[in-house]
C-alpha positions, 0 to 999 in steps of 0.5 A, spaced: 105 726 285 107 719 289 111 720 295 116 714 297 114 711 304 120 707 308 119 703 314 125 704 318 127 702 325 125 708 330 130 711 336 127 713 342 127 720 339 121 717 334 117 717 341 113 724 341 112 723 333 109 716 335 104 718 340 103 725 335 100 719 329 096 714 335 093 721 337 091 722 331 089 715 328 085 712 334 082 719 336 075 716 333 074 709 335 070 708 341 075 704 346 081 709 345 075 714 348 074 710 353 082 709 355 083 716 355 077 718 358 077 725 361 083 727 360 083 734 355 086 734 348 091 739 351 094 733 356 093 728 351 099 728 348 102 728 356 098 723 358 100 718 353 107 720 354 107 718 361 104 710 359 107 709 352 113 713 352 116 709 358 114 702 355 116 704 348 123 705 351 125 699 354 128 694 350 124 689 350 120 694 343 124 695 338 120 700 334 119 701 326 116 707 324 115 709 316 117 715 314 117 719 307 121 722 302 123 728 307 124 724 313 118 726 316 114 720 321 108 718 317 101 715 318 100 713 310 093 712 310 091 719 312 097 722 309 098 726 317 105 728 318 108 730 323 110 737 319 103 738 317 100 738 325 106 744 326 111 738 330 118 739 328 123 734 329 
């Protein structure tokens, strides 16, 4: 079964889901581990939202996101959707 994905302009409401995608995409990256440091996995999202959430909210950035047919923010490489992670949109 093939899913279709759409590149769309995101909004500030998409930022929390994007942070989850960042965490999932980079969690095993050596540099990412240095950036995160000793932040616990429970606090990782809030910690990243404090920095990236603020930055991604600025007017000089246009967010583009990939959504699947159901409208969920998606990272097609790993097929990890926010719905699968239990995060309601």
